[in-house]
N, CA, C, O and CB atoms as a CASP TS submission, in Angstrom:
PFRMAT TS
TARGET T0000
AUTHOR 0000-0000-0000
METHOD Language model
MODEL 1
PARENT N/A
ATOM      1  N   MET     1      22.081  -3.397  18.890  1.00  0.00           N
ATOM      2  CA  MET     1      20.757  -3.812  19.462  1.00  0.00           C
ATOM      3  C   MET     1      19.839  -2.690  19.357  1.00  0.00           C
ATOM      4  O   MET     1      20.250  -1.574  19.675  1.00  0.00           O
ATOM      5  CB  MET     1      20.849  -4.269  20.931  1.00  0.00           C
ATOM      6  N   ARG     2      18.931  -2.811  19.047  1.00  0.00           N
ATOM      7  CA  ARG     2      17.739  -1.501  18.550  1.00  0.00           C
ATOM      8  C   ARG     2      17.176  -1.585  20.076  1.00  0.00           C
ATOM      9  O   ARG     2      16.939  -2.663  20.619  1.00  0.00           O
ATOM     10  CB  ARG     2      16.226  -1.934  16.954  1.00  0.00           C
ATOM     11  N   LYS     3      17.025  -0.560  20.584  1.00  0.00           N
ATOM     12  CA  LYS     3      16.008   0.089  21.471  1.00  0.00           C
ATOM     13  C   LYS     3      14.487  -0.595  21.258  1.00  0.00           C
ATOM     14  O   LYS     3      13.858  -0.629  20.201  1.00  0.00           O
ATOM     15  CB  LYS     3      15.979   1.739  21.109  1.00  0.00           C
ATOM     16  N   LYS     4      14.056  -1.156  22.623  1.00  0.00           N
ATOM     17  CA  LYS     4      12.360  -1.740  22.049  1.00  0.00           C
ATOM     18  C   LYS     4      11.792  -0.494  22.182  1.00  0.00           C
ATOM     19  O   LYS     4      12.384   0.419  22.757  1.00  0.00           O
ATOM     20  CB  LYS     4      11.332  -3.067  23.074  1.00  0.00           C
ATOM     21  N   GLU     5      10.538  -0.359  21.633  1.00  0.00           N
ATOM     22  CA  GLU     5       9.969   0.551  21.595  1.00  0.00           C
ATOM     23  C   GLU     5       8.153  -0.150  21.862  1.00  0.00           C
ATOM     24  O   GLU     5       8.054  -1.361  21.665  1.00  0.00           O
ATOM     25  CB  GLU     5      10.502   1.319  20.234  1.00  0.00           C
ATOM     26  N   LEU     6       6.920   0.566  22.258  1.00  0.00           N
ATOM     27  CA  LEU     6       5.695   0.094  22.385  1.00  0.00           C
ATOM     28  C   LEU     6       4.968   0.362  20.422  1.00  0.00           C
ATOM     29  O   LEU     6       4.948   1.315  19.644  1.00  0.00           O
ATOM     30  CB  LEU     6       4.873   1.136  23.908  1.00  0.00           C
ATOM     31  N   LYS     7       4.597  -0.763  20.387  1.00  0.00           N
ATOM     32  CA  LYS     7       4.845  -0.774  18.858  1.00  0.00           C
ATOM     33  C   LYS     7       3.279  -1.557  18.817  1.00  0.00           C
ATOM     34  O   LYS     7       2.865  -2.149  19.814  1.00  0.00           O
ATOM     35  CB  LYS     7       6.530  -1.758  18.135  1.00  0.00           C
ATOM     36  N   LEU     8       2.279  -1.459  17.219  1.00  0.00           N
ATOM     37  CA  LEU     8       1.168  -1.986  17.174  1.00  0.00           C
ATOM     38  C   LEU     8       1.973  -3.358  16.508  1.00  0.00           C
ATOM     39  O   LEU     8       2.993  -3.189  15.840  1.00  0.00           O
ATOM     40  CB  LEU     8      -0.067  -1.091  16.373  1.00  0.00           C
ATOM     41  N   VAL     9       1.388  -4.789  16.769  1.00  0.00           N
ATOM     42  CA  VAL     9       1.903  -5.966  16.065  1.00  0.00           C
ATOM     43  C   VAL     9       0.444  -6.722  15.514  1.00  0.00           C
ATOM     44  O   VAL     9      -0.357  -7.095  16.372  1.00  0.00           O
ATOM     45  CB  VAL     9       2.918  -6.989  17.189  1.00  0.00           C
ATOM     46  N   VAL    10       0.219  -6.876  14.445  1.00  0.00           N
ATOM     47  CA  VAL    10      -1.009  -7.601  13.989  1.00  0.00           C
ATOM     48  C   VAL    10      -0.518  -8.720  13.498  1.00  0.00           C
ATOM     49  O   VAL    10       0.370  -8.844  12.655  1.00  0.00           O
ATOM     50  CB  VAL    10      -1.881  -6.926  12.987  1.00  0.00           C
ATOM     51  N   THR    11      -1.348  -9.839  14.256  1.00  0.00           N
ATOM     52  CA  THR    11      -0.957 -11.368  13.806  1.00  0.00           C
ATOM     53  C   THR    11      -2.271 -11.512  13.079  1.00  0.00           C
ATOM     54  O   THR    11      -3.213 -10.719  13.085  1.00  0.00           O
ATOM     55  CB  THR    11      -0.634 -12.669  15.147  1.00  0.00           C
ATOM     56  N   PHE    12      -2.146 -12.857  12.350  1.00  0.00           N
ATOM     57  CA  PHE    12      -2.587 -13.817  11.414  1.00  0.00           C
ATOM     58  C   PHE    12      -2.699 -14.744  11.667  1.00  0.00           C
ATOM     59  O   PHE    12      -2.054 -15.327  12.539  1.00  0.00           O
ATOM     60  CB  PHE    12      -2.130 -13.987  10.569  1.00  0.00           C
ATOM     61  N   HIS    13      -3.970 -15.410  10.661  1.00  0.00           N
ATOM     62  CA  HIS    13      -3.969 -17.139  11.111  1.00  0.00           C
ATOM     63  C   HIS    13      -3.502 -17.949  10.013  1.00  0.00           C
ATOM     64  O   HIS    13      -3.627 -19.173   9.998  1.00  0.00           O
ATOM     65  CB  HIS    13      -5.538 -17.807  11.490  1.00  0.00           C
ATOM     66  N   THR    14      -2.800 -17.067   8.811  1.00  0.00           N
ATOM     67  CA  THR    14      -1.981 -18.094   7.929  1.00  0.00           C
ATOM     68  C   THR    14      -1.028 -17.007   7.749  1.00  0.00           C
ATOM     69  O   THR    14      -0.998 -15.872   8.225  1.00  0.00           O
ATOM     70  CB  THR    14      -2.699 -18.862   6.436  1.00  0.00           C
ATOM     71  N   THR    15       0.084 -17.900   6.590  1.00  0.00           N
ATOM     72  CA  THR    15       1.175 -16.917   6.249  1.00  0.00           C
ATOM     73  C   THR    15       0.900 -16.031   4.814  1.00  0.00           C
ATOM     74  O   THR    15       1.404 -15.039   4.289  1.00  0.00           O
ATOM     75  CB  THR    15       2.589 -17.803   6.112  1.00  0.00           C
ATOM     76  N   ALA    16      -0.218 -16.998   4.492  1.00  0.00           N
ATOM     77  CA  ALA    16      -0.977 -16.192   2.769  1.00  0.00           C
ATOM     78  C   ALA    16      -1.682 -15.174   3.605  1.00  0.00           C
ATOM     79  O   ALA    16      -1.692 -14.165   2.900  1.00  0.00           O
ATOM     80  CB  ALA    16      -2.441 -17.363   1.458  1.00  0.00           C
ATOM     81  N   ASP    17      -2.317 -14.889   4.810  1.00  0.00           N
ATOM     82  CA  ASP    17      -2.260 -13.797   5.256  1.00  0.00           C
ATOM     83  C   ASP    17      -1.535 -12.580   5.519  1.00  0.00           C
ATOM     84  O   ASP    17      -1.912 -11.544   4.970  1.00  0.00           O
ATOM     85  CB  ASP    17      -2.472 -14.014   5.787  1.00  0.00           C
ATOM     86  N   ALA    18      -0.745 -12.576   6.132  1.00  0.00           N
ATOM     87  CA  ALA    18       0.504 -12.383   6.359  1.00  0.00           C
ATOM     88  C   ALA    18       0.954 -11.793   5.085  1.00  0.00           C
ATOM     89  O   ALA    18       1.152 -10.578   5.094  1.00  0.00           O
ATOM     90  CB  ALA    18       1.192 -13.579   6.798  1.00  0.00           C
ATOM     91  N   MET    19       1.124 -12.366   4.123  1.00  0.00           N
ATOM     92  CA  MET    19       2.354 -12.090   2.764  1.00  0.00           C
ATOM     93  C   MET    19       0.470 -10.840   1.987  1.00  0.00           C
ATOM     94  O   MET    19       0.475  -9.612   1.895  1.00  0.00           O
ATOM     95  CB  MET    19       3.206 -14.658   1.214  1.00  0.00           C
ATOM     96  N   ALA    20      -0.079 -11.258   1.820  1.00  0.00           N
ATOM     97  CA  ALA    20      -1.253 -10.428   1.862  1.00  0.00           C
ATOM     98  C   ALA    20      -1.594  -8.783   2.327  1.00  0.00           C
ATOM     99  O   ALA    20      -2.074  -7.847   1.687  1.00  0.00           O
ATOM    100  CB  ALA    20      -1.921 -11.155   2.595  1.00  0.00           C
ATOM    101  N   MET    21      -1.065  -8.912   3.878  1.00  0.00           N
ATOM    102  CA  MET    21      -1.217  -7.733   4.170  1.00  0.00           C
ATOM    103  C   MET    21       0.492  -6.574   3.748  1.00  0.00           C
ATOM    104  O   MET    21       0.506  -5.357   3.566  1.00  0.00           O
ATOM    105  CB  MET    21      -1.742  -7.944   5.840  1.00  0.00           C
ATOM    106  N   GLU    22       1.430  -7.331   3.724  1.00  0.00           N
ATOM    107  CA  GLU    22       2.452  -7.003   2.748  1.00  0.00           C
ATOM    108  C   GLU    22       2.352  -5.927   1.669  1.00  0.00           C
ATOM    109  O   GLU    22       2.714  -4.764   1.490  1.00  0.00           O
ATOM    110  CB  GLU    22       2.681  -8.099   2.117  1.00  0.00           C
ATOM    111  N   LYS    23       1.480  -7.178   0.852  1.00  0.00           N
ATOM    112  CA  LYS    23       1.486  -6.776  -0.461  1.00  0.00           C
ATOM    113  C   LYS    23       0.302  -5.306  -0.485  1.00  0.00           C
ATOM    114  O   LYS    23       0.350  -4.254  -1.123  1.00  0.00           O
ATOM    115  CB  LYS    23       1.010  -8.248  -1.475  1.00  0.00           C
ATOM    116  N   ALA    24      -0.312  -5.632   0.128  1.00  0.00           N
ATOM    117  CA  ALA    24      -1.610  -4.526  -0.090  1.00  0.00           C
ATOM    118  C   ALA    24      -1.081  -3.173   0.585  1.00  0.00           C
ATOM    119  O   ALA    24      -1.227  -2.047   0.110  1.00  0.00           O
ATOM    120  CB  ALA    24      -3.239  -5.071   0.785  1.00  0.00           C
ATOM    121  N   CYS    25      -0.573  -3.433   1.532  1.00  0.00           N
ATOM    122  CA  CYS    25       0.473  -1.861   2.505  1.00  0.00           C
ATOM    123  C   CYS    25       1.166  -1.487   1.764  1.00  0.00           C
ATOM    124  O   CYS    25       1.242  -0.260   1.830  1.00  0.00           O
ATOM    125  CB  CYS    25       1.585  -2.014   3.866  1.00  0.00           C
ATOM    126  N   LYS    26       2.230  -2.231   0.459  1.00  0.00           N
ATOM    127  CA  LYS    26       2.856  -1.901  -0.083  1.00  0.00           C
ATOM    128  C   LYS    26       2.315  -1.202  -1.419  1.00  0.00           C
ATOM    129  O   LYS    26       3.104  -0.515  -2.068  1.00  0.00           O
ATOM    130  CB  LYS    26       3.540  -2.749  -0.028  1.00  0.00           C
ATOM    131  N   GLU    27       1.120  -1.342  -1.808  1.00  0.00           N
ATOM    132  CA  GLU    27       0.450  -0.999  -2.698  1.00  0.00           C
ATOM    133  C   GLU    27      -0.253   0.401  -2.425  1.00  0.00           C
ATOM    134  O   GLU    27      -0.251   1.373  -3.180  1.00  0.00           O
ATOM    135  CB  GLU    27      -0.331  -2.033  -2.946  1.00  0.00           C
ATOM    136  N   ARG    28      -0.930   0.273  -1.022  1.00  0.00           N
ATOM    137  CA  ARG    28      -1.083   1.439  -1.004  1.00  0.00           C
ATOM    138  C   ARG    28      -0.520   2.632   0.397  1.00  0.00           C
ATOM    139  O   ARG    28      -1.107   3.440   1.117  1.00  0.00           O
ATOM    140  CB  ARG    28      -2.412   1.324  -1.263  1.00  0.00           C
ATOM    141  N   SER    29       0.629   2.261   0.273  1.00  0.00           N
ATOM    142  CA  SER    29       1.478   2.869   0.898  1.00  0.00           C
ATOM    143  C   SER    29       1.185   3.331   2.607  1.00  0.00           C
ATOM    144  O   SER    29       1.337   4.382   3.229  1.00  0.00           O
ATOM    145  CB  SER    29       1.680   3.918  -0.003  1.00  0.00           C
ATOM    146  N   VAL    30       0.737   2.079   2.937  1.00  0.00           N
ATOM    147  CA  VAL    30       0.363   2.518   4.535  1.00  0.00           C
ATOM    148  C   VAL    30       1.770   1.810   5.202  1.00  0.00           C
ATOM    149  O   VAL    30       2.380   0.882   4.672  1.00  0.00           O
ATOM    150  CB  VAL    30      -1.439   1.696   5.288  1.00  0.00           C
ATOM    151  N   PRO    31       2.151   2.490   6.532  1.00  0.00           N
ATOM    152  CA  PRO    31       3.579   2.211   6.966  1.00  0.00           C
ATOM    153  C   PRO    31       3.341   0.776   7.821  1.00  0.00           C
ATOM    154  O   PRO    31       2.334   0.289   8.336  1.00  0.00           O
ATOM    155  CB  PRO    31       4.295   3.600   7.983  1.00  0.00           C
ATOM    156  N   GLY    32       4.783   0.315   7.726  1.00  0.00           N
ATOM    157  CA  GLY    32       4.774  -1.055   8.380  1.00  0.00           C
ATOM    158  C   GLY    32       5.852  -1.557   8.285  1.00  0.00           C
ATOM    159  O   GLY    32       6.826  -0.838   8.064  1.00  0.00           O
ATOM    160  N   ARG    33       5.983  -2.927   8.425  1.00  0.00           N
ATOM    161  CA  ARG    33       6.896  -4.347   8.198  1.00  0.00           C
ATOM    162  C   ARG    33       6.375  -5.374   8.691  1.00  0.00           C
ATOM    163  O   ARG    33       5.687  -5.367   9.712  1.00  0.00           O
ATOM    164  CB  ARG    33       8.241  -4.405   8.779  1.00  0.00           C
ATOM    165  N   ILE    34       6.692  -6.519   7.912  1.00  0.00           N
ATOM    166  CA  ILE    34       6.460  -7.673   8.338  1.00  0.00           C
ATOM    167  C   ILE    34       7.671  -7.911   9.273  1.00  0.00           C
ATOM    168  O   ILE    34       8.815  -7.548   9.001  1.00  0.00           O
ATOM    169  CB  ILE    34       6.243  -8.626   7.229  1.00  0.00           C
ATOM    170  N   ILE    35       7.291  -8.581  10.440  1.00  0.00           N
ATOM    171  CA  ILE    35       8.113  -9.398  11.557  1.00  0.00           C
ATOM    172  C   ILE    35       7.604 -10.801  11.812  1.00  0.00           C
ATOM    173  O   ILE    35       6.589 -11.425  11.506  1.00  0.00           O
ATOM    174  CB  ILE    35       8.064  -8.651  12.969  1.00  0.00           C
ATOM    175  N   PRO    36       8.941 -11.102  12.635  1.00  0.00           N
ATOM    176  CA  PRO    36       8.599 -13.074  13.252  1.00  0.00           C
ATOM    177  C   PRO    36       7.633 -12.405  14.379  1.00  0.00           C
ATOM    178  O   PRO    36       7.741 -11.277  14.861  1.00  0.00           O
ATOM    179  CB  PRO    36      10.464 -14.433  14.236  1.00  0.00           C
ATOM    180  N   VAL    37       6.799 -13.261  14.629  1.00  0.00           N
ATOM    181  CA  VAL    37       5.916 -12.724  15.907  1.00  0.00           C
ATOM    182  C   VAL    37       6.539 -12.849  17.022  1.00  0.00           C
ATOM    183  O   VAL    37       7.080 -13.884  17.412  1.00  0.00           O
ATOM    184  CB  VAL    37       4.637 -13.390  16.161  1.00  0.00           C
ATOM    185  N   PRO    38       6.496 -11.719  17.645  1.00  0.00           N
ATOM    186  CA  PRO    38       7.148 -11.621  19.188  1.00  0.00           C
ATOM    187  C   PRO    38       6.824 -12.779  19.655  1.00  0.00           C
ATOM    188  O   PRO    38       5.787 -13.388  19.391  1.00  0.00           O
ATOM    189  CB  PRO    38       6.624 -10.470  20.233  1.00  0.00           C
ATOM    190  N   ARG    39       8.026 -13.263  20.636  1.00  0.00           N
ATOM    191  CA  ARG    39       7.869 -14.157  21.792  1.00  0.00           C
ATOM    192  C   ARG    39       6.614 -13.823  23.092  1.00  0.00           C
ATOM    193  O   ARG    39       5.985 -14.773  23.560  1.00  0.00           O
ATOM    194  CB  ARG    39       9.362 -14.119  22.431  1.00  0.00           C
ATOM    195  N   ALA    40       6.473 -13.017  23.366  1.00  0.00           N
ATOM    196  CA  ALA    40       5.108 -12.680  24.382  1.00  0.00           C
ATOM    197  C   ALA    40       3.933 -12.827  23.552  1.00  0.00           C
ATOM    198  O   ALA    40       2.886 -12.965  24.184  1.00  0.00           O
ATOM    199  CB  ALA    40       5.044 -11.055  25.061  1.00  0.00           C
ATOM    200  N   ILE    41       3.843 -12.832  22.184  1.00  0.00           N
ATOM    201  CA  ILE    41       2.569 -13.489  21.032  1.00  0.00           C
ATOM    202  C   ILE    41       2.243 -14.796  20.787  1.00  0.00           C
ATOM    203  O   ILE    41       3.286 -15.376  20.484  1.00  0.00           O
ATOM    204  CB  ILE    41       2.804 -13.192  19.664  1.00  0.00           C
ATOM    205  N   SER    42       1.544 -15.357  20.773  1.00  0.00           N
ATOM    206  CA  SER    42       0.892 -16.834  20.648  1.00  0.00           C
ATOM    207  C   SER    42       0.159 -16.324  19.254  1.00  0.00           C
ATOM    208  O   SER    42      -0.634 -15.385  19.183  1.00  0.00           O
ATOM    209  CB  SER    42      -0.320 -17.472  22.156  1.00  0.00           C
ATOM    210  N   ALA    43       0.702 -17.338  17.930  1.00  0.00           N
ATOM    211  CA  ALA    43      -0.370 -16.506  17.024  1.00  0.00           C
ATOM    212  C   ALA    43      -0.160 -18.152  15.592  1.00  0.00           C
ATOM    213  O   ALA    43       0.621 -19.068  15.332  1.00  0.00           O
ATOM    214  CB  ALA    43       0.470 -14.137  16.358  1.00  0.00           C
ATOM    215  N   GLY    44      -1.533 -17.530  15.087  1.00  0.00           N
ATOM    216  CA  GLY    44      -1.636 -18.957  14.168  1.00  0.00           C
ATOM    217  C   GLY    44      -0.253 -19.433  13.114  1.00  0.00           C
ATOM    218  O   GLY    44       0.103 -20.556  12.757  1.00  0.00           O
ATOM    219  N   CYS    45       0.370 -17.949  12.782  1.00  0.00           N
ATOM    220  CA  CYS    45       1.595 -17.953  11.660  1.00  0.00           C
ATOM    221  C   CYS    45       2.549 -17.386  12.464  1.00  0.00           C
ATOM    222  O   CYS    45       2.336 -16.601  13.388  1.00  0.00           O
ATOM    223  CB  CYS    45       1.406 -17.065  10.182  1.00  0.00           C
ATOM    224  N   GLY    46       3.831 -17.891  12.008  1.00  0.00           N
ATOM    225  CA  GLY    46       5.076 -16.791  12.528  1.00  0.00           C
ATOM    226  C   GLY    46       5.440 -15.538  12.203  1.00  0.00           C
ATOM    227  O   GLY    46       6.421 -14.932  12.633  1.00  0.00           O
ATOM    228  N   LEU    47       4.338 -15.021  11.158  1.00  0.00           N
ATOM    229  CA  LEU    47       4.395 -13.520  10.819  1.00  0.00           C
ATOM    230  C   LEU    47       3.360 -12.691  10.872  1.00  0.00           C
ATOM    231  O   LEU    47       2.214 -12.879  10.465  1.00  0.00           O
ATOM    232  CB  LEU    47       4.777 -13.320   9.666  1.00  0.00           C
ATOM    233  N   SER    48       3.924 -11.554  11.512  1.00  0.00           N
ATOM    234  CA  SER    48       3.409 -10.235  12.111  1.00  0.00           C
ATOM    235  C   SER    48       3.705  -8.999  11.345  1.00  0.00           C
ATOM    236  O   SER    48       4.816  -8.795  10.855  1.00  0.00           O
ATOM    237  CB  SER    48       3.975 -10.027  13.463  1.00  0.00           C
ATOM    238  N   TRP    49       2.453  -7.960  11.218  1.00  0.00           N
ATOM    239  CA  TRP    49       2.449  -6.772  10.914  1.00  0.00           C
ATOM    240  C   TRP    49       3.067  -5.872  11.576  1.00  0.00           C
ATOM    241  O   TRP    49       2.771  -6.107  12.747  1.00  0.00           O
ATOM    242  CB  TRP    49       1.494  -6.477  10.814  1.00  0.00           C
ATOM    243  N   CYS    50       3.791  -4.923  11.544  1.00  0.00           N
ATOM    244  CA  CYS    50       4.639  -4.175  13.008  1.00  0.00           C
ATOM    245  C   CYS    50       4.157  -2.799  12.404  1.00  0.00           C
ATOM    246  O   CYS    50       3.726  -2.713  11.254  1.00  0.00           O
ATOM    247  CB  CYS    50       6.819  -4.381  13.276  1.00  0.00           C
ATOM    248  N   ALA    51       4.262  -1.759  13.246  1.00  0.00           N
ATOM    249  CA  ALA    51       3.792  -0.519  12.928  1.00  0.00           C
ATOM    250  C   ALA    51       3.834   0.661  14.146  1.00  0.00           C
ATOM    251  O   ALA    51       3.860   0.156  15.268  1.00  0.00           O
ATOM    252  CB  ALA    51       2.405  -0.778  12.443  1.00  0.00           C
ATOM    253  N   GLU    52       3.841   1.666  14.131  1.00  0.00           N
ATOM    254  CA  GLU    52       3.337   2.681  14.844  1.00  0.00           C
ATOM    255  C   GLU    52       1.734   2.513  15.836  1.00  0.00           C
ATOM    256  O   GLU    52       0.721   1.935  15.443  1.00  0.00           O
ATOM    257  CB  GLU    52       3.260   3.723  13.716  1.00  0.00           C
ATOM    258  N   LEU    53       1.857   2.954  16.689  1.00  0.00           N
ATOM    259  CA  LEU    53       0.321   2.914  17.078  1.00  0.00           C
ATOM    260  C   LEU    53      -0.293   4.045  16.440  1.00  0.00           C
ATOM    261  O   LEU    53      -1.451   3.972  16.028  1.00  0.00           O
ATOM    262  CB  LEU    53       0.021   2.990  18.670  1.00  0.00           C
ATOM    263  N   SER    54       0.401   5.088  16.330  1.00  0.00           N
ATOM    264  CA  SER    54      -0.798   6.117  15.312  1.00  0.00           C
ATOM    265  C   SER    54      -1.663   5.829  14.181  1.00  0.00           C
ATOM    266  O   SER    54      -2.671   6.321  13.673  1.00  0.00           O
ATOM    267  CB  SER    54      -0.162   7.134  14.625  1.00  0.00           C
ATOM    268  N   ASP    55      -0.607   4.492  13.908  1.00  0.00           N
ATOM    269  CA  ASP    55      -1.126   4.517  12.478  1.00  0.00           C
ATOM    270  C   ASP    55      -2.513   3.061  12.251  1.00  0.00           C
ATOM    271  O   ASP    55      -3.037   2.498  11.290  1.00  0.00           O
ATOM    272  CB  ASP    55       0.546   4.230  11.328  1.00  0.00           C
ATOM    273  N   ARG    56      -2.613   2.980  13.765  1.00  0.00           N
ATOM    274  CA  ARG    56      -3.866   1.783  14.115  1.00  0.00           C
ATOM    275  C   ARG    56      -5.141   1.805  12.920  1.00  0.00           C
ATOM    276  O   ARG    56      -5.777   0.871  12.430  1.00  0.00           O
ATOM    277  CB  ARG    56      -4.718   2.224  15.864  1.00  0.00           C
ATOM    278  N   GLU    57      -5.236   3.748  12.616  1.00  0.00           N
ATOM    279  CA  GLU    57      -6.393   3.421  12.282  1.00  0.00           C
ATOM    280  C   GLU    57      -6.988   3.223  10.751  1.00  0.00           C
ATOM    281  O   GLU    57      -8.059   2.833  10.286  1.00  0.00           O
ATOM    282  CB  GLU    57      -6.981   4.258  12.900  1.00  0.00           C
ATOM    283  N   GLU    58      -5.837   3.658  10.258  1.00  0.00           N
ATOM    284  CA  GLU    58      -5.212   3.489   9.196  1.00  0.00           C
ATOM    285  C   GLU    58      -4.779   2.065   8.526  1.00  0.00           C
ATOM    286  O   GLU    58      -4.786   1.837   7.317  1.00  0.00           O
ATOM    287  CB  GLU    58      -4.276   4.186   9.431  1.00  0.00           C
ATOM    288  N   ILE    59      -4.371   1.083   9.637  1.00  0.00           N
ATOM    289  CA  ILE    59      -4.359  -0.386   8.859  1.00  0.00           C
ATOM    290  C   ILE    59      -4.970  -0.785   9.340  1.00  0.00           C
ATOM    291  O   ILE    59      -4.549  -1.939   9.415  1.00  0.00           O
ATOM    292  CB  ILE    59      -3.429  -1.278   8.682  1.00  0.00           C
ATOM    293  N   VAL    60      -6.143  -0.718  10.026  1.00  0.00           N
ATOM    294  CA  VAL    60      -7.304  -1.383  10.054  1.00  0.00           C
ATOM    295  C   VAL    60      -8.547  -1.079   9.112  1.00  0.00           C
ATOM    296  O   VAL    60      -9.408  -1.856   8.699  1.00  0.00           O
ATOM    297  CB  VAL    60      -7.652  -1.268  11.267  1.00  0.00           C
ATOM    298  N   SER    61      -8.372   0.385   8.879  1.00  0.00           N
ATOM    299  CA  SER    61      -9.325   0.648   7.715  1.00  0.00           C
ATOM    300  C   SER    61      -9.060   0.106   6.652  1.00  0.00           C
ATOM    301  O   SER    61      -9.995  -0.287   5.954  1.00  0.00           O
ATOM    302  CB  SER    61      -9.480   1.861   7.368  1.00  0.00           C
ATOM    303  N   MET    62      -7.914  -0.042   6.291  1.00  0.00           N
ATOM    304  CA  MET    62      -7.170  -0.613   4.740  1.00  0.00           C
ATOM    305  C   MET    62      -7.669  -2.213   4.921  1.00  0.00           C
ATOM    306  O   MET    62      -8.210  -2.882   4.041  1.00  0.00           O
ATOM    307  CB  MET    62      -4.970  -0.444   4.621  1.00  0.00           C
ATOM    308  N   MET    63      -7.421  -2.555   5.983  1.00  0.00           N
ATOM    309  CA  MET    63      -7.773  -4.378   6.021  1.00  0.00           C
ATOM    310  C   MET    63      -9.309  -4.477   5.722  1.00  0.00           C
ATOM    311  O   MET    63     -10.041  -5.347   5.251  1.00  0.00           O
ATOM    312  CB  MET    63      -7.463  -5.263   7.815  1.00  0.00           C
ATOM    313  N   LYS    64      -9.413  -3.674   6.025  1.00  0.00           N
ATOM    314  CA  LYS    64     -11.395  -3.812   6.447  1.00  0.00           C
ATOM    315  C   LYS    64     -11.538  -3.801   4.725  1.00  0.00           C
ATOM    316  O   LYS    64     -12.229  -4.676   4.203  1.00  0.00           O
ATOM    317  CB  LYS    64     -12.579  -1.871   7.643  1.00  0.00           C
ATOM    318  N   THR    65     -10.968  -2.943   4.017  1.00  0.00           N
ATOM    319  CA  THR    65     -11.412  -2.546   2.865  1.00  0.00           C
ATOM    320  C   THR    65     -10.806  -3.687   2.123  1.00  0.00           C
ATOM    321  O   THR    65     -11.759  -4.343   1.703  1.00  0.00           O
ATOM    322  CB  THR    65     -11.054  -1.105   2.455  1.00  0.00           C
ATOM    323  N   VAL    66      -9.620  -4.280   1.734  1.00  0.00           N
ATOM    324  CA  VAL    66      -9.044  -4.976   1.380  1.00  0.00           C
ATOM    325  C   VAL    66      -9.749  -6.628   1.532  1.00  0.00           C
ATOM    326  O   VAL    66      -9.749  -7.408   0.580  1.00  0.00           O
ATOM    327  CB  VAL    66      -7.932  -4.572   1.937  1.00  0.00           C
ATOM    328  N   GLY    67     -10.198  -6.895   2.592  1.00  0.00           N
ATOM    329  CA  GLY    67     -10.280  -8.017   3.378  1.00  0.00           C
ATOM    330  C   GLY    67      -9.465  -8.934   3.750  1.00  0.00           C
ATOM    331  O   GLY    67      -9.628 -10.123   3.475  1.00  0.00           O
ATOM    332  N   ILE    68      -8.517  -8.482   4.407  1.00  0.00           N
ATOM    333  CA  ILE    68      -7.731  -9.291   5.055  1.00  0.00           C
ATOM    334  C   ILE    68      -8.222  -8.802   7.253  1.00  0.00           C
ATOM    335  O   ILE    68      -8.395  -7.779   7.916  1.00  0.00           O
ATOM    336  CB  ILE    68      -5.796  -8.823   4.242  1.00  0.00           C
ATOM    337  N   GLU    69      -8.230 -10.362   7.497  1.00  0.00           N
ATOM    338  CA  GLU    69      -8.925 -10.932   8.683  1.00  0.00           C
ATOM    339  C   GLU    69      -7.520 -11.100   9.150  1.00  0.00           C
ATOM    340  O   GLU    69      -6.559 -11.677   8.641  1.00  0.00           O
ATOM    341  CB  GLU    69     -10.041 -12.324   8.569  1.00  0.00           C
ATOM    342  N   GLU    70      -7.708 -10.254  10.561  1.00  0.00           N
ATOM    343  CA  GLU    70      -6.367 -10.383  11.577  1.00  0.00           C
ATOM    344  C   GLU    70      -6.827 -11.617  12.344  1.00  0.00           C
ATOM    345  O   GLU    70      -7.902 -12.152  12.076  1.00  0.00           O
ATOM    346  CB  GLU    70      -6.030  -8.917  12.738  1.00  0.00           C
ATOM    347  N   GLU    71      -5.771 -12.205  13.584  1.00  0.00           N
ATOM    348  CA  GLU    71      -6.207 -13.087  14.061  1.00  0.00           C
ATOM    349  C   GLU    71      -6.315 -12.256  15.675  1.00  0.00           C
ATOM    350  O   GLU    71      -7.136 -12.445  16.574  1.00  0.00           O
ATOM    351  CB  GLU    71      -5.336 -14.417  13.726  1.00  0.00           C
ATOM    352  N   GLU    72      -4.992 -11.165  15.602  1.00  0.00           N
ATOM    353  CA  GLU    72      -5.519 -10.079  16.645  1.00  0.00           C
ATOM    354  C   GLU    72      -4.393  -8.942  16.446  1.00  0.00           C
ATOM    355  O   GLU    72      -3.308  -8.789  15.886  1.00  0.00           O
ATOM    356  CB  GLU    72      -5.610 -10.699  18.406  1.00  0.00           C
ATOM    357  N   ILE    73      -5.186  -8.336  17.134  1.00  0.00           N
ATOM    358  CA  ILE    73      -4.135  -6.660  17.195  1.00  0.00           C
ATOM    359  C   ILE    73      -3.682  -6.225  18.656  1.00  0.00           C
ATOM    360  O   ILE    73      -4.399  -5.841  19.580  1.00  0.00           O
ATOM    361  CB  ILE    73      -5.193  -5.066  16.616  1.00  0.00           C
ATOM    362  N   HIS    74      -2.200  -6.398  18.617  1.00  0.00           N
ATOM    363  CA  HIS    74      -1.691  -6.011  20.054  1.00  0.00           C
ATOM    364  C   HIS    74      -0.615  -4.592  20.107  1.00  0.00           C
ATOM    365  O   HIS    74      -0.121  -4.065  19.109  1.00  0.00           O
ATOM    366  CB  HIS    74      -0.807  -7.443  20.663  1.00  0.00           C
ATOM    367  N   GLU    75      -0.416  -4.160  21.506  1.00  0.00           N
ATOM    368  CA  GLU    75       0.356  -3.321  21.284  1.00  0.00           C
ATOM    369  C   GLU    75       1.405  -3.874  22.173  1.00  0.00           C
ATOM    370  O   GLU    75       1.131  -4.177  23.334  1.00  0.00           O
ATOM    371  CB  GLU    75      -0.134  -2.009  21.440  1.00  0.00           C
ATOM    372  N   CYS    76       2.544  -4.014  21.699  1.00  0.00           N
ATOM    373  CA  CYS    76       3.707  -4.977  22.701  1.00  0.00           C
ATOM    374  C   CYS    76       5.061  -4.034  22.339  1.00  0.00           C
ATOM    375  O   CYS    76       5.138  -3.226  21.413  1.00  0.00           O
ATOM    376  CB  CYS    76       3.983  -7.069  22.066  1.00  0.00           C
ATOM    377  N   MET    77       6.178  -4.385  23.394  1.00  0.00           N
ATOM    378  CA  MET    77       7.342  -4.305  22.841  1.00  0.00           C
ATOM    379  C   MET    77       7.948  -4.565  22.105  1.00  0.00           C
ATOM    380  O   MET    77       8.431  -5.661  22.390  1.00  0.00           O
ATOM    381  CB  MET    77       7.794  -4.422  23.130  1.00  0.00           C
ATOM    382  N   VAL    78       8.498  -4.016  20.666  1.00  0.00           N
ATOM    383  CA  VAL    78       9.281  -4.510  19.974  1.00  0.00           C
ATOM    384  C   VAL    78      10.394  -3.949  19.651  1.00  0.00           C
ATOM    385  O   VAL    78      11.186  -4.531  18.909  1.00  0.00           O
ATOM    386  CB  VAL    78       8.804  -4.792  19.180  1.00  0.00           C
TER
END
């Protein structure tokens, strides 16, 4: 079992937004991965983007550029 660490977790309104995020990040080599939404968070869809806290600026900037809207951005143990 992996040790839990404090991570940046971006939630989305729809699964389509989460899939668009994954595609955009892979195309632009933005770090992170799709994960199920952690139990501590409630979200519109069951998927979220997980990355290191230090990658927050890069992720938020890329989302604005591409036009992906987050539901919320959390810092939580994952």
